[in-house]
N, C-alpha and C positions, 0 to 999 in steps of 0.2 A: 846201461845204469852207470849213473857219478856219484860220489861221494866230495862232498865240499867240507873241508876238516878244516876249521878256525887255525889260524897259524899259532896262537899261543898254546893249543893244543896239540899240534903236531906231534913234538918231540915227546910228549907223554905216551904218545899211540906205539903200540907192541909192533913189532916190524911186517907181522903178517898181517895187520891193519893198515899200513900206512902204503897199500898198492892202491892209487886212486888215480883217477883221470883227469882232476882238476882240485883246485884251490882257489876257495874266494876269501879273499880278505877285503877288512875294513880298515880305512883311515881313523877315522873320527865317528864316535855315535853319540849322540845327544837326544837320551830316553826321558820323557815326562812320566815321572815315576808316580803311581795310582795304587792303591790299595787294589789286591787281586791276589787269585786263589789258582792252583792249577793242580788240580787229582785227579785219580783216574783209574779206573777197574780195568784188569785183562782178563778177559774169559776164555781158558782154551780146551779144547772140546779133547777128552781123554778115550781114545776108542781102543779094543781088546780083540781078541782073535775071533770070539764067540759073537753070538748075536746081539750082547746087549752093549749098548753105549751110553758113558756116563759123561756129565759135565764135571770140571772142576774151575772153581775160582779161583786165580790166582790175584795177588798184588802185585801192581805194575811197577815200574820203576818210581812214576811219580806218585803212586800211592804212599810207598816206601818214605820218599822225602816228606810229605808231608806228616807222615808217623812219626817217623824219627825225628824231623827236622834239621837233620843232618846229612852233609853231603855223603854221598856213597858210590858215586859213579867215577869213575878216571877219566872218561873220551865224551865228547859229543861232537855230533857231526849234522851235515845236512846230505841227505841222501837223496838222489834224482829215482825215483822209480820207472818203472818201463813206460807208464802211460805218460811220463814227462812232471806228473808232479813232486813234490817236494816233501818229504817226510822228515822230522827231529828226531836223532836217535840218542839214547845214554847208552852208552857200553854196547852199542849195536843194538838195543831194544827201542823200538818205536815208543815215542811219546803220545801219550793219550791224554785224552780232555776228562772232566770232572765225571761227565755222563758214560765214560768208558768208548768214547768215538775215537778211531787214528787222527792224528791231530796231522793233517795231510792238507798242503796249501796248491793252488794252482800253479802252474806252469809258470806265469807273468809274475810271481811273488816272491822271486830267489832273495830279493833285500827283505823281507819281511821273515822269511824262514831263518836266514842268516842273523835275525836280530835276535828271533826266539832262539836260536843255539846260542849267541852271545849272551843272552841273560843267564842260562842253565849254564855256561863255563864260568862265568864270574860268580855264582855260589863259593863262597868259601866253605867253611866247616860246618855251618850254622846257616840250614835254609832261611831265607828274607823272601818270604811270600809278596810282599809289598813292593818286591824290584822284579817282578816277572809281568810287568803292563799288557806285553804285546802276546807273551801266553794267554794272558786272561782276554785278552782283545779277539784272539784266534778261537779260542775256546767257546765264548758267547756267540759268535758267528755261526760256529758249527755245532754246538749244541743247541742253543736256544734262538734260532732264526732261520728256521726253516718254513716252508712254504704255507705252513698249517698255523704256523705261529707270529710270523712277521707281520700281517695285517693287524692284532691287536699292539705289536709294540710300534707300528705307525701312529695309529691312532693315539696311543698313549704321548707319544713325542708331539704331535699337532695339538696337543693340548698345550703345548709350552709358547706359541705363537701368539697367543692374545696377551701375555704378560710378559713378553721378549723383556730384556733387560733392558737393550738397548732404546727401546721403545719410549721408556720413560727419562725426561731429562729434568734436570732442576736449574734453576736462574740462578743460584746463588750455591757456593762461594764461588766466588771467581775462580780459583785453579780447579775445580769440579766444571765448569761451563766450558772453560778450554779443554782439558782433557775431554770432555764430548765431542767438543768439535773435530778435535784431532784424533779420536779413534772410530767414536760412534757414525758420525755424518759420512765419512766414505765408506764405510759399509752398507749405509742404506741407499747412496747414490749407487753404488756397484750392484746392489741388489735391484735396483730401478734399470739401471742399462743392462743389465743383462738377461732380465727375467720381465722387464717391463711392468715390476711390482713394485707399488709406492703404497709401503705401511702408515699406516696411524702413527701420529707421534705425539706424547703426551704430555705435557710441562706443569711442574707441581703440583703434580695430584698423583693418587694414589686409584683414582678412580678410572673406569675404562669402557671402551664399547669393544666389542668384536671385530675383528680384521673381516672383511667383506668375504661372503662364500666363496666368491669367485677367485680370491685370493687364494683361502683357505685350500679350495678345491684344486688350484694350478703346482701350490706347493707340495701337497701331498702326493699329487702325480711324480712329481720331480724326484720325491725321497723314497716314493715304492719301486722308485726301477733301479735304486743301488743294488749290488750285489751284497751278500751277506756281510762280507769285510767291510764295505764301507757303509753299511748298515750300521755295524756293530762299532764303527768308530764314528761315525754321526751322533748314534745314541750315547756314547762316553762323552763326547763333545756338551751335547744339550744339556746332561747331568752337571758337568763341570760348569759351565759360565750359566745356565739359566737361560740359555740364547739361541732361539733357532735361526737366527740368521747369521750369529757366530761361528756356530757350529757347520752351517751352510758353506759358509766362507773358508773353513778350515779344510773341509774334506773335498771342497775344489780347487786347493791348492791356489785361494786368494790371498791368503791371509797364513801367517805362523803362531805359535804358541806364544810367542816372544812376544 
């Protein structure tokens, strides 16, 4: 097992906790800020020597943070578990989601785990919940996108296809027309080349017809195959841009937020 300590925190670690097998450093991180929350409850069973077993609900580190809105932790680290997955720890205690699930990320998501740890390390005396977007994203993937819930989420996201922002073009003013050509037309062309999908585009009108059932079915199949983290990122992008196509281009690394 490995514990990756952020360089900015390493000096604050007690000597006993500085024995690690690896340190993950980051050079420059630019995180798109969005409103988010990160709360959790940790339930710990308490047993006695007798036949009676009781459970006591204890507030987790993140619950304390949300309640007090003050930083209480001294150290943050990314911990590699025995199964190769990564957890984020505050004072060596695992971070949890709002629903009380362990915030554990796949072994391929070390960068995301480090970003989340960085978010918590950058909190100062007063906790700023809106500055925890990666924590919010991971929590959404773990708490709200299970197999039993993702179908409803996918259906909701498909509703944005018929009113996709980049399918409604204006013929004036000229500066707007140029921006549409520069930013929107290439995305529509990318969709056509990559997926052989050509969406209907409307000019100077807010009236529209639904995209064809074939296109709807094809795009639904694509996003239905996303893993929870990718689907959570896609959902966040759709809600922010009101565009199915822009969000798809983002999660497929065809374009960037800028």
